[in-house]
C-alpha positions as CSV (number, residue, x, y, z in Angstrom):
1,M,78.8,103.4,-37.4
2,V,81.5,104.1,-39.1
3,A,81.2,102.8,-42.6
4,V,84.9,102.2,-44.5
5,R,84.6,100.4,-47.5
6,R,87.3,100.9,-49.4
7,Q,90.0,98.5,-49.7
8,V,92.4,98.7,-46.6
9,E,95.6,97.2,-45.8
10,L,94.9,95.4,-42.5
11,L,98.4,93.4,-42.6
12,E,101.2,94.5,-40.2
13,K,104.4,95.3,-41.8
14,N,106.6,93.8,-39.5
15,K,107.0,91.3,-36.1
16,P,109.0,92.6,-33.7
17,R,112.3,90.3,-32.6
18,Q,113.9,92.3,-30.8
19,E,113.3,93.2,-27.2
20,R,113.2,97.1,-28.3
21,A,110.9,96.6,-31.1
22,K,108.7,94.4,-29.1
23,R,108.2,97.1,-26.3
24,T,107.9,99.6,-29.1
25,Y,104.8,97.8,-30.9
26,E,103.4,97.1,-27.5
27,A,103.6,100.4,-26.9
28,I,101.8,101.3,-30.2
29,L,99.0,98.7,-29.2
30,S,98.7,99.7,-25.3
31,A,98.2,103.7,-26.5
32,A,95.6,102.6,-29.2
33,S,93.3,100.8,-26.7
34,E,93.9,103.6,-24.4
35,L,92.7,106.2,-27.3
36,L,90.0,104.2,-28.6
37,V,88.0,104.5,-25.1
38,E,89.0,108.2,-24.7
39,V,88.3,109.5,-28.3
40,G,86.7,106.4,-30.0
41,V,87.2,104.5,-33.1
42,E,86.4,107.7,-35.5
43,R,89.1,110.4,-33.7
44,I,92.0,107.7,-33.3
45,S,94.7,108.5,-35.5
46,T,98.1,107.3,-36.2
47,N,99.5,110.7,-34.8
48,L,97.6,110.5,-31.7
49,V,98.9,106.7,-31.3
50,A,102.3,107.9,-31.8
51,E,102.1,110.5,-29.3
52,R,100.4,108.4,-27.0
53,A,103.2,105.6,-27.5
54,G,106.1,108.5,-27.4
55,I,107.0,107.4,-31.1
56,T,107.2,109.3,-34.2
57,V,104.7,108.5,-36.8
58,P,107.4,107.0,-39.4
59,A,108.2,104.7,-36.3
60,L,104.8,103.8,-36.0
61,Y,104.7,103.0,-39.6
62,R,107.2,100.6,-39.5
63,Y,105.0,98.1,-37.9
64,F,101.4,99.1,-39.0
65,P,100.5,101.2,-42.3
66,N,97.7,102.8,-40.9
67,K,94.9,103.0,-38.0
68,Y,92.9,100.0,-39.2
69,A,96.1,97.7,-39.3
70,V,96.6,99.1,-35.2
71,L,92.9,98.4,-35.0
72,N,93.0,95.2,-36.6
73,A,96.2,93.9,-34.3
74,L,94.2,95.3,-31.3
75,G,91.0,92.9,-32.3
76,A,92.8,89.9,-33.4
77,G,94.6,89.5,-30.1
78,L,91.2,90.0,-28.3
79,M,89.6,87.0,-30.3
80,D,92.3,85.2,-30.1
81,R,91.5,85.2,-26.3
82,Q,88.7,84.6,-26.5
83,N,88.9,81.6,-28.6
84,A,91.7,80.3,-26.3
85,V,88.8,80.4,-23.7
86,F,86.5,78.4,-25.6
87,R,89.0,75.7,-26.0
88,H,89.8,75.8,-22.4
89,W,86.6,75.6,-21.4
90,F,85.7,72.5,-24.0
91,E,88.9,70.6,-22.8
92,K,87.9,71.3,-18.6
93,N,84.2,70.5,-19.1
94,L,83.6,67.6,-22.2
95,G,84.3,65.0,-19.1
96,E,82.1,62.1,-19.8
97,N,82.3,62.2,-23.1
98,N,78.5,63.8,-23.3
99,L,76.9,67.3,-25.1
100,G,75.3,67.5,-22.0
101,G,78.5,68.1,-19.7
102,L,79.2,71.0,-21.9
103,L,75.9,72.5,-22.2
104,D,75.3,72.1,-18.5
105,N,78.4,75.0,-18.3
106,I,77.3,77.2,-20.8
107,E,77.4,79.9,-18.6
108,A,80.6,79.6,-17.1
109,L,81.9,79.8,-20.8
110,L,79.8,83.0,-21.2
111,R,81.2,84.5,-17.8
112,A,85.1,83.8,-18.9
113,T,84.8,85.2,-22.2
114,L,83.4,88.2,-20.5
115,D,85.9,88.2,-17.9
116,V,88.8,88.2,-20.5
117,T,87.1,90.9,-22.9
118,R,86.9,93.2,-19.5
119,E,90.4,92.3,-18.7
120,Q,91.9,93.9,-22.3
121,P,92.1,97.5,-21.9
122,G,89.8,99.1,-24.4
123,G,87.9,95.6,-24.8
124,L,84.6,97.2,-25.0
125,E,85.6,99.5,-27.7
126,I,87.5,96.6,-29.4
127,V,84.7,94.7,-30.1
128,Q,82.4,98.0,-30.9
129,A,85.2,98.6,-33.6
130,L,85.5,95.3,-34.9
131,R,81.4,95.4,-35.4
132,A,81.0,99.3,-36.8
133,V,84.5,99.4,-38.8
134,G,83.9,97.9,-42.5
135,P,87.7,96.7,-42.8
136,L,87.7,95.2,-39.4
137,Q,84.3,93.1,-39.8
138,E,86.1,90.3,-41.2
139,V,88.4,89.6,-38.2
140,R,85.4,88.9,-36.1
141,L,83.1,87.2,-38.7
142,E,86.4,85.1,-39.3
143,S,87.0,84.3,-35.5
144,H,83.0,83.3,-35.2
145,R,83.5,80.9,-38.2
146,L,86.3,79.2,-36.2
147,V,84.5,78.9,-33.4
148,A,81.5,77.8,-34.9
149,K,83.7,74.8,-36.8
150,Q,85.2,73.7,-33.6
151,F,82.0,73.3,-31.9
152,A,80.1,71.7,-34.9
153,A,83.3,69.1,-35.1
154,I,82.9,68.4,-31.0
155,A,78.7,68.4,-31.6
156,A,79.0,66.1,-34.0
157,D,81.1,63.5,-32.7
158,L,79.3,63.1,-29.6
159,L,76.0,63.2,-31.3
160,G,77.1,60.4,-34.1
161,R,76.5,62.6,-37.1
162,E,78.6,64.3,-39.9
163,V,78.9,67.7,-39.7
164,D,76.8,69.1,-42.3
165,D,75.3,72.2,-43.1
166,Q,72.6,72.2,-41.0
167,L,74.8,71.6,-37.8
168,L,77.2,74.2,-38.9
169,S,74.7,76.6,-38.9
170,Q,73.0,75.5,-35.5
171,A,76.8,76.0,-34.1
172,R,77.1,79.1,-35.9
173,L,74.0,80.3,-34.2
174,S,75.1,79.2,-30.8
175,I,78.5,80.9,-31.3
176,D,77.2,84.6,-32.3
177,M,74.0,84.3,-29.3
178,G,77.1,83.6,-26.9
179,Y,78.9,86.5,-28.1
180,A,75.7,88.8,-28.5
181,I,74.9,87.5,-24.8
182,V,78.5,88.7,-23.9
183,E,78.2,91.8,-25.9
184,M,75.1,93.3,-23.8
185,A,76.5,92.5,-20.8
186,L,79.2,94.8,-21.5
187,E,77.3,97.3,-23.5
188,D,74.2,97.9,-20.5
189,E,75.2,98.5,-17.7
190,T,71.3,99.2,-16.9
191,L,71.2,95.2,-16.8
192,S,72.4,92.6,-14.2
193,T,75.0,90.6,-15.3
194,D,74.7,87.8,-13.7
195,H,70.4,87.9,-15.0
196,I,71.8,88.5,-18.9
197,L,74.4,85.5,-18.3
198,C,71.9,82.7,-16.8
199,E,69.1,83.9,-19.1
200,G,71.5,83.5,-22.4
201,S,72.9,80.3,-21.2
202,L,69.5,79.0,-20.5
203,M,68.6,80.0,-24.4
204,I,71.3,78.2,-25.4
205,Q,70.8,74.9,-23.2
206,R,67.1,74.6,-24.2
207,Y,68.1,75.3,-28.2
208,W,70.6,72.5,-28.3
209,A,68.1,70.0,-26.0
210,A,65.7,70.4,-28.8
211,I,68.6,69.7,-31.3
212,V,69.3,66.7,-29.1
213,A,66.1,65.4,-29.2
214,E,65.5,65.4,-32.4
215,Q,68.6,63.3,-32.8
216,L,67.2,60.6,-31.0
217,A,63.9,61.0,-32.1
């Protein structure tokens, strides 16, 4: 585990506006994702990223103050794409305005999240960096909090109850369980992806079936 606890600047210095600047910015992120796969998060450096991107280190520093800011941008981008999967799944499967309609399609949500992560170059390594590197962990946590709040609001509306601490905890447990299932499928090639997604979705469905039953009792 990479334990970096000191305060680290994670914000980008400049957002590119001109096409040339945008190409440089994307080249930096592309180089970083490739290097994450090749050398790992501990050995990646701004020097390596700049060299792979075909730019000077000062040119990289125009956009990012350090390697953690580059990794932060990669992580935020992946989290945004995963969150977009959740929003699309919700809009597609809400259907008849009942929670059961959503829960019946949990496996589709897990599979779509897995797919979008695999499609991202270095997706697995980005996920692992967000877990392992201290300054980056908040990116992952904030993304999970956001999706959990959205899910709690949906569940509250469908169950006819208020969003309270219990419902927020239930939603957060479900979201984190979902990400854990996806990450297991990504990380362990000895396991059947189909089995992991199927069994994982059943766990979440049964958990919420119990919540609904308690609500109706």
